[in-house]
Structure formats: structure tokens, C-alpha cells
C-alpha positions as CSV (number, residue, x, y, z in Angstrom):
1,X,110.7,76.8,89.8
2,X,109.8,77.4,93.2
3,X,107.4,80.7,94.0
4,X,107.6,81.7,97.7
5,X,104.6,83.9,98.3
6,X,104.8,87.1,100.4
7,X,101.1,86.7,101.0
8,X,100.9,83.7,103.0
9,X,99.0,82.5,106.3
10,X,100.6,85.1,108.4
11,X,99.3,87.8,106.0
12,X,95.7,86.3,106.0
13,X,95.9,86.1,109.8
14,X,96.6,89.8,110.1
15,X,94.0,90.7,107.6
16,X,91.3,88.8,109.6
17,X,92.5,90.2,112.9
18,X,92.3,93.8,111.4
19,X,88.9,93.2,109.9
20,X,87.7,91.6,113.3
21,X,88.9,94.7,115.1
22,X,87.1,97.1,112.6
23,X,84.0,95.0,112.4
24,X,83.8,94.8,116.1
25,X,85.6,97.7,117.9
26,X,84.8,96.4,121.2
27,X,87.3,93.3,120.4
28,X,90.8,94.3,121.2
29,X,93.4,93.9,118.2
30,X,94.9,90.6,119.2
31,X,96.6,88.2,117.0
32,X,94.8,84.9,116.0
33,X,97.3,82.8,117.7
34,X,97.8,79.3,116.5
35,X,94.8,78.9,114.4
36,X,95.5,76.6,111.7
37,X,94.6,77.0,107.9
38,X,92.2,74.0,108.4
39,X,90.5,75.9,111.3
40,X,90.2,79.1,109.1
41,X,89.2,77.4,105.8
42,X,88.4,73.8,106.3
43,X,84.8,74.2,107.1
44,X,83.7,75.4,103.8
45,X,84.3,75.5,99.9
46,X,85.2,78.4,98.1
47,X,83.0,77.1,95.2
48,X,83.7,75.7,91.9
49,X,83.0,78.5,89.7
50,X,86.0,80.5,90.2
51,X,83.6,83.5,90.8
52,X,82.6,85.1,94.1
53,X,81.7,82.3,96.1
54,X,81.7,83.4,99.8
55,X,77.9,84.1,99.3
56,X,77.3,80.3,98.9
57,X,78.3,80.0,102.6
58,X,75.1,80.1,104.7
59,X,74.6,83.3,106.9
60,X,74.5,81.6,110.3
61,X,77.6,79.4,109.8
62,X,80.4,80.2,112.3
63,X,83.9,79.2,113.1
64,X,85.6,79.2,116.3
65,X,88.8,81.0,116.4
66,X,91.3,80.4,119.3
67,X,92.7,83.5,121.0
68,X,95.9,84.1,122.5
69,X,96.8,83.5,126.1
70,X,93.9,82.9,128.6
71,X,91.5,84.9,126.6
72,X,88.5,82.9,125.6
73,X,88.2,81.7,121.8
74,X,85.5,83.5,119.7
75,X,83.1,82.6,117.1
76,X,83.4,84.4,113.5
77,X,81.2,84.2,110.5
78,X,82.3,81.7,108.1
79,X,81.2,84.0,105.2
80,X,83.3,87.0,106.7
81,X,86.5,84.8,106.9
82,X,85.7,83.4,103.3
83,X,85.4,87.0,102.1
84,X,88.9,87.7,103.4
85,X,90.4,84.3,102.2
86,X,89.1,84.3,98.7
87,X,90.3,87.7,97.5
88,X,93.9,86.7,99.3
89,X,93.8,83.5,97.4
90,X,93.3,85.1,94.1
91,X,96.0,87.8,94.8
92,X,98.4,85.2,95.5
93,X,97.8,83.3,92.2
94,X,97.8,86.4,90.2
95,X,101.2,87.1,91.8
96,X,102.3,83.6,91.1
97,X,101.1,84.0,87.5
98,X,103.0,87.1,86.9
99,X,106.1,85.8,88.4
100,X,106.1,82.7,86.3
101,X,105.3,84.9,83.0
102,X,108.0,87.2,84.0
103,X,110.7,84.4,84.1
104,X,109.3,82.8,80.9
105,X,108.0,79.8,82.7
106,X,104.2,80.1,82.5
107,X,104.1,78.7,78.9
108,X,106.4,75.9,79.9
109,X,103.7,74.8,82.7
110,X,101.7,73.0,80.3
111,X,101.6,69.9,82.3
112,X,100.2,71.8,85.2
113,X,101.2,73.1,88.5
114,X,101.8,71.2,91.8
115,X,101.0,73.0,95.1
116,X,102.4,72.1,98.5
117,X,101.9,73.5,102.1
118,X,99.0,73.6,104.3
119,X,97.1,76.3,102.6
120,X,96.9,74.1,99.4
121,X,94.6,72.0,101.3
122,X,91.8,74.7,101.7
123,X,88.5,73.6,100.1
124,X,88.3,75.1,96.7
125,X,91.8,76.6,96.5
126,X,92.8,74.3,93.5
127,X,89.9,75.5,91.6
128,X,90.8,79.2,92.3
129,X,94.4,78.4,91.3
130,X,93.3,76.7,87.9
131,X,91.0,79.6,87.2
132,X,93.6,82.3,87.6
133,X,96.7,80.4,86.5
134,X,94.8,78.8,83.5
135,X,96.7,75.6,84.1
136,X,95.7,72.2,85.6
137,X,96.6,72.1,89.3
138,X,97.0,69.3,91.9
139,X,98.2,68.9,95.4
140,X,101.8,67.6,96.3
141,X,101.8,64.5,98.3
142,X,105.2,63.1,99.8
143,X,106.1,59.9,98.8
144,X,105.7,57.3,101.4
145,X,108.9,56.1,103.2
146,X,109.6,53.3,105.5
147,X,109.0,54.2,109.1
148,X,107.7,57.8,108.2
149,X,105.0,58.7,110.7
150,X,101.6,58.9,109.1
151,X,101.3,62.5,110.2
152,X,103.9,63.5,107.7
153,X,102.1,62.2,104.7
154,X,100.4,65.3,104.0
155,X,100.9,68.2,101.5
156,X,102.3,70.4,104.4
157,X,105.4,68.2,104.6
158,X,105.9,67.4,100.8
159,X,108.6,69.9,100.2
160,X,110.5,69.4,103.0
161,X,110.5,65.6,102.9
162,X,111.4,65.8,99.2
163,X,114.3,68.1,100.1
164,X,115.5,65.5,102.7
165,X,115.3,62.5,100.3
166,X,117.1,64.4,97.5
167,X,119.7,65.3,100.1
168,X,120.0,61.9,101.3
169,X,120.3,60.5,97.8
170,X,123.1,63.2,97.0
171,X,125.1,62.2,100.0
172,X,124.9,58.5,99.4
173,X,126.0,59.0,95.8
174,X,129.1,60.9,97.1
175,X,129.6,58.0,99.6
176,X,129.4,60.2,102.6
177,X,128.6,58.9,106.2
178,X,126.9,60.6,109.0
179,X,126.4,60.1,112.6
180,X,124.0,61.7,114.9
181,X,120.6,62.9,113.7
182,X,121.7,62.9,110.0
183,X,122.6,59.3,110.4
184,X,119.1,58.5,111.7
185,X,117.6,60.2,108.8
186,X,119.8,58.3,106.7
187,X,118.6,55.0,108.1
188,X,115.0,56.2,107.6
189,X,115.6,56.6,103.8
190,X,117.7,53.6,103.5
191,X,114.8,51.4,104.1
192,X,112.9,53.2,101.4
193,X,115.6,52.6,98.9
194,X,116.1,56.2,98.2
């Protein structure tokens, strides 16, 4: 069962933008631009206890956040950003737990839960997920394929590559032939033996 969360990266970026604006009224309320999950969360660990761990981040640590357009990037306190990210992560996994429970699937996830997407790589996010969901949690990694660029061998692409692989196998099983871009994808997967 897939769970598409309404509290993803855009929501976190908006929350950080609003908090920065409230915290520093001199700053104009501008979006965070193309800041990535790694830039927001990749430089600290949420902690292993499942409890409040933003306090584990030293006070002086800062992260550079790019701005939109020609405006210069700015430095934000890592602790400040962690204090925003950690409750959002807990909220997300609480929504996931309730969704799974509502559909009668939580008790069927005895083997664990697999997370995909870029946010699943935030340090400590798996520990938060395990704490809230009370299930083993691991990252999804794409199955390596012949001629696949190495940049795609990341959890961010696990779901889409799995869907492409499944679609290719289904089309091959029905004996369908493709030309154009889908034919090139087919050739990519043919070398893998999918």
C-alpha cells in the first residue's frame, strides 16, 4: 500500500520560510528556492532516541540556504531547522500510522516498512519512523540495471524505476513493441534481463 503524504518537502519549506520571516522580521518572506532535502537536513542527525534531539545540535552550527533570484543565500541555525523538521517528521509518520491502521494494514506490516524518496535519506529519519510506527523501517534502493546512470541509484528514484521496470516487464509479457523513447527504455531494461 502506498502512502502519499500531504506533508512533504514543500510543506517543510513553507514552514521554514514562515518561521524565518517571524524569527527575523527584517527578512522578506521569500520562498527557499531549490534548496534540497540534503541541504536542509543532511548536516545533522535527529538522534537515535526518538525523543527531542534538536538540542543535540551545537548552538553555533549553521546551514547555508540558497535564496531565489539574485538574492544572496543566507545562513540558518541548524538547530532552528531541526526544530522544524523533527516535529514535521513525527507528524508525517503519525499520519502514515493512522492511514495504515484505518485500512487494516498496520498489523500486516510485521516485516517492516520501506521508505523511498529523498526525505527518507535525512539522518535519523528511519529512527523517528521506527519510533512512531513501531515497526522496522529501511530505505528503498533501486535494483541496478545495465546502462543505468549511477545518479539514479538512489532512494529518490526507487519508486519511479520500479514502476518503469514493472511496466517494461508487463509490456514484454504481452508482446508489445515500442518505438521512440519507450523503445530506448525497453532496450535499457532488456540488458538487465527484466
